[in-house]
N, C-alpha and C positions, 0 to 999 in steps of 0.2 A: 461477452465472457472474455475474463481477464485470464490472463496466462498462469499456471499453476506450475511451481518449479519444487521439485526435493530438495527440501533444506538439509544437507550433512548435520549442521549444527544443531538444528531442532529434530530431526528424523520425521520430518510430517512434510506435506506437499502444502505450500502456502501460497496465497494469491500475491502475484508482484505487484508491489508498493515501493515506485522508486522514490527517492529521499525528494527531487524534485521533480515535478511534475512533467513529462515528455522525455525526460533524459534520464538514460543509464550509465552510470560509472563501471567500469568492469576491469578487474585485474586478475590475469592468468599467466601461470608461472611459466616461464619460458625456458629453454636448453640451455646447459652447460655446454660450451662450445668448445670440443677436442675431439670431436670424430665425424663422421658422415653420419646424416640423420638416417632412424631406419622408419620400419613401418610405425612403430608404438608411437614415434612422435611424430608421426603424421598420422594417426588416429585421434589425438589427444589435439593436434591443431586443427584438425578437421571438425570435430565435436563442436569447440568455441567457435570455430568459423561458422558453423552452423546456426548455433545460437545467436549470434552476434548479427547474421544476415536476418534471421526471422525478424530480431527486435525492430531493424530497420523496415522490415516489410511491414511491421506494425505501426510504424509511423514515430519510433521513439529515436532521437538523437542520442548515438551511442558514443562513450567516449571510452576506447579500448586499448588496454595497455599491457603490453608481453614485455618480461623484460630478459635480460641476458645475463648469465654469468661469466665473466670474463677473466675471472680469477679464481682459480680452487687445485686441490691436489691432483686433479684429474688432468686438468691442463698443464699443471708442473711438471708433472710424470712425462705427458705428451710432448711436451718440450725438449725434455732430458733426451727422449727419444729419437726425436725428427730434426733437432737442431744442436745436436752435441758439441760443436766449435764456437756457440755464440754463447753472447753473455744471456744467463739465464733469465735476467729482467726483459730482454729483449726477444728473447726465444718464446717465451710466453706470451709477450702481446701476438706475435708472428704466428704463432699455433691458433689464439684466439681470433685473430683477424681472417685467416684461411679458412677457419671453419664454420664462423658466421657469415660469411661469403656463401660458402657450400649450402647453409641452413638456408640463407635467403634465395639462391637461387632455386630450390628446391621445393621450397615455399608458393615458389611464384608458380614452377611447372605445375605444382597442384593445384592451382586456380587459388591458393588461398589469402586472403585479403590484407593487406600490411596494416599492423597497428599503428594506431594515430598516436602512442606515443612505444618507445623502445630502448628505456633506459639501461646503461653496463651498470654493474656494480663498482668499477673504477673511476666511474663518473660521480660518485656519491659516496667515497670515502670521508671526506669532510662533517656531510649530512649524518653519517650513520656515527664517526666520533660523537657528533654532538648528543644523536638520539640515548648512546650509551650512558652518558655523563649524565642525563636525565634520569635512566633507570638508576645511576648508582645513588644521586640524587634523592630519590623516591626510596629509597633502600632495597630495591626488588633486585638490585646486582651489586656485585662485591669484587673488589681486585686479588688477585692472588699470582704475587710474583709480576711477571710481566702479562698476563692471561686476565680476560674480564668474562664473569660469569652470571648467568641468571639465575637468583633463586628461586626454585621451584617453589620451595616451600612456602614462600612468602604470597602464593595465590592460592585460595581453598578451591579454585575451578578448572585448575590444569586437570587437563584429560575429558573435558566438556564436547570435544569434539570428535574425538575417538571413543567416546564414552568408556573409559577407563578409569577406574579409581586409582589410589596412590598406591593401596597395595598390590594390585594388578601390575602396575607400571613398577614397580620395586622389584618384581620377580625376576624381569629381566635384564635390569639395572646394573652396572659396572663402571668402575672406574678404571680407565686402561692408563698403563706406565705412562708418566710425564704428564698426566694432566695433574692440575692443581686443584681442581674443583671438592670442595667440601661434603658434597651429595653425588650420589650416581646418579641422581636423576639430572643435576644441572646440568646446563649445558652452556658453550661458547659464546659469548659476544665476541669476542677479540684474544685474536693469538698470537702469541709474542712471535717475533719474526726469528727464522730459521736462516744460519747462512747461505747466501747467495740467492735466497726467495725475495721475491717483490714482496717490499715492505713499505709502509707509510709512517709520520711520524703521529704520535697521539702522547695522551699524559699519563700515558702506561708504560711508555716507551715506544721501538720500533715493533711494527708487526701488519695485521691485516685482519680484516672483520671476518666473523663467521657465516656461514650460509645463511642461516635462517635470519639474523637481521637486516641482509639488503631488500627482502620482499617488504618486510613492515616499515622500512624507509621511503624506498623509493612509490608504492602504494598510495602512503599518507600525503606525501610531498605533491603527486601529479593528481589525485582524487581526492584529495581530504582526509581528516581524522575518520569520518564513517564514509563507506563508500556502498554502494548495491551489492555486486556481485562478484566473490574471489573464485576461480577457479582452479583448478588441474587434476592431474590423475588420482586415482586411489589410494596409491603408492606414496603419496605427499601427505595425506590425513594424519600421520603419526612418523616420525614426529616433527616434520618441517611446518606443515600447517597449524597444528597444535602450538610450536613455539611461537609461530608471528602472533598467534592470540595473547596469547603470555605477557610476551615483551608489548605490543602495542597496549595492551589493557596495562599493565606496569607501567606506559608511560603517561598515562591518564587518557588514551585514546578511544573509539569506540570500536572503531576498525570495520570488518565487512560485514555486513547484515547475513548477506545469504552466500552458503557454500555448495558449489557446485563438483562434483568429481565425476571424472569416465572412469568406466572399467578398463583394466589392462587387456593386453595383448598375448595371445600363446600361438604356436606354431605347432600344428597336428597335437595338439592338446598337451605339448610341451613347454615351459618358460623358453623364451629365445635367449639364447647366448652363443657367444663366438665358437666356446669348446664346445658345444654340443653340435655346431657346423647347421646349425639352422637361424644362424643370423643374417637378417633380411633387408637390406638397404632401401629406401625409397626408389634409388637409381636401378635396383635390380628390377623392381616392380614397372618403372616405366619404359625400360629396356625391353619388356615383354607386350605391356596393355597401356592403353590412354588410361589417364588420371579418374576417368568418372568410373573405371572398372572397379578399382580400388575404392570408391566413395561409395558405390551401390553397394559393394559388400559391405562396409561400414555403416551405412542406412539402416540394411537390413536389421541390426542388433541396437535395441533402446544403447544410448550413450552409457546408462551407469554399469551396464552389463558388460561380463568380460568377451571378448569377441577370439574366437578360434580361425586362425588364417590356414589355410591349405592352397595350394596351386589347382585343386579341383574346383574349390568353392570360387577361387578366382574365374575359372572358365566359366562355370555357371552365371556367375554375375557379368561376365561378357555378353552370354547369351541375351539377359536384361538388359543390358545396355543396348543391345543389337536391333529391339524392339523399337526403341526411341529413333535411332539413328536410320532406320529402312525408314520409317514414316516421315523424317525430315528431308531423306532423299527425294522421296516421291513428291514430297511439297514443293521441293526444289523443281523436280520436274516439271510440275502442274503449273507452277508458278511463272516458268519459262515458258508456257504453251499460251496459257490464258491471258486474254486483257484483265487489268488491274481492277475494273471493276465489278467482272465476275467474282473476284477472290475477297474484294473489299466491300461490298453492298450491305448493307446495313437496313433495308427496306424490306417490307413484308412481315406480316402478323406472323408468319411460319419461323422466320429467322429471329424474330423476337421471342416467341416460345425456347424456340433451341438456346438462344442466349441465356435464359432464364435455368434450361437444364444445366450448363454448361457452369453458371454461377452455383450450382449444387454441390458442384466437383470441387470448387474454392471453399465453400463452406465446410466441407467433408475436411479438408487439408487444414485447415485453422484450426478445427475443433481437435484433430490430432496433433498439429503442433502445439497448440493451447493446454494441454495433458501433459506436461512435463517434457515437451518436445520429442512426441513419438514417431520418430523418421518412419519405422518401421511402416506403420497405418499410415504415414503422410506418402509413403514411396508406393505403396498399394492403390493410393489413388490417381498419381500420375498413370499408372499402368491402364486403370479403368478409363480415364480418360482417353489414352492411347488407343484404346477398343474404341469408343464414343468415336473416336474423331473419325477412324476407318470405316466404320459403319455409317457415319454423317459427311463423307468427305467434302462434296461439293458445297457444303454449307459449314463447314466446320472452321472458319477462319478464327471467331473468336475464341474457340476453342483452341485451337495452336497460340494464340497471343496467351491464353492464360495457361498451358502446359508448358512454354519457355519462361514465363513469369514464376512460378511456382519450383520450376526446375530451378532454376536459377537461384532463387530462396535457401534451395538446397545445396547450394553452389556446382551443379552441374551445368553442363552446356557451356563452360567458360572459356572454351579451347578455339576459340575463333568460330571459323564456318563449322555448324555441329556435325555435318555428316563426314567431316572429317574423322570422326572418330567411328565410322562404321566397321562393317565384319572386312575381316581382310581379303586383300583384291583376289587371292587364292579362291575363297570361299566363294567370293559373288561371282567370279569366274565359272565355278563348277556350278552355280544354280544358273548361272545365265546359258550356258550350255545344255544342260537339259530341258530348259524351258526351249529352245530352239529347236532339239529334236523332238519336244511334242509338240511344236508346230508345225514339224514336218510331218509326223505321223497323222498328225489329222488330213493335212492337205493331201496325204495318200490313202485317207479314211483308214487309217489303222489306228481304229479308235482303243481298241486293247490294248496297244502298245500306248499310248495316248493317257490312259486312265491308270499305267503301271506306275509312267513318270510322274503322275500327279501324285501318288500314292506315295511313292518314294519320298518326293519333297514335302509332304505333309508329315511323313515319320522323322524328317529333320527338321520339323517346327516351321517350314515355308507353307502358307498360303496363297494360292494363284487365282488370278482374277482378270476373266477375259470380258474385256471390253467389247462396245458396240461397234468399233471400225475395227474388228478383228486382233487386237494387240492383247499381249499377256501381261500384267504387272504383277509384284510378287509383294508379302509383308510376311513378317512374323506372327504367330500364333499369338 
């Protein structure tokens, strides 16, 4: 079965047909680096990390590009706040360098794969100028004073990504004081310089590029005039991605074949904002939980749908992660005691049959992910596999390997020793203490008390297993 992806441009699920067999060119809009990344950034980065990982799992060679906007009004304003005494040009670079490092640090902590290319806007100024020249030459753009604008009326397909007509777009369009454009729908390709702000030379005078132009230029320069997939948040569909298409087609380029957009994130059903006091950074999350907890929360919702975050949901996601962690801890204990051949033997008809059973989990996983990356269903397969391993523990080595392989395809289990992400030490201590009390009760033939403790642990989601040698192990339901 080929991978089917919902294409925002056509509003249909389409079978994946790469331009080059076995290869995928993928461009995703990256951050504007002016502040610490929040959990909305984490969700978008993780969504496309999982998609990329699945392509690799399926055998594709992926060229993954994620850009960095390192000059922008927000960065300039932050530079004025944080580096008041410095030259503004130097301050802007200091801000972008500082927060790009912060972004990289947290992507690493989340276990997000590094892009194959990470172009910065300031590295592409000359190519942006050349691109704008082509648009003017083609009649798709015009100069107005020291500014250059894209002439939206020159394309009859504008609005096709966001599914809006000119009439719909006109209702909310306006010309802001200081803008020189002739139509409210037109957008800036080049902005004339403001005193003291970073600027570059151009045929239209000193200035800097508009935001939209950078992605058209960088994506085509690295991936070619036509590439397979463009991704980003649903909030970028209009105007950013709509404008990218208009610019690229205005320059005679085919641009992206398939558009993938992830849903946004709310906090307790409210938009996240510092003014509302519900702004949650990645640092806030990792202070309380392992990265995999946040990932499990995200995986439970289809990438295209919105995610509503709450700390209660994080607590539930932590319990879900504990099911994996307790199993891995149990495996670690057994591997430390059993001879290697007992864990890795692949002889015997019975084991071969079980391997076929395990491979059926793999098939279910792929079926879910092939259907527009249905991570909720894929995650459910992993939990079913955990249950299978617990029931077939002595003959489950193949299942263990498959569980790790599929988990890592979803970006899970990337933090070194998997059991490091287990339940809190205080929680484990409480469980072990109750187990010891139950063992003592059984030795004293106080079976009523032993049953009471077992029931208490079951209510906490802990299943006890008494071994033949008189020991007791435990796992989550």
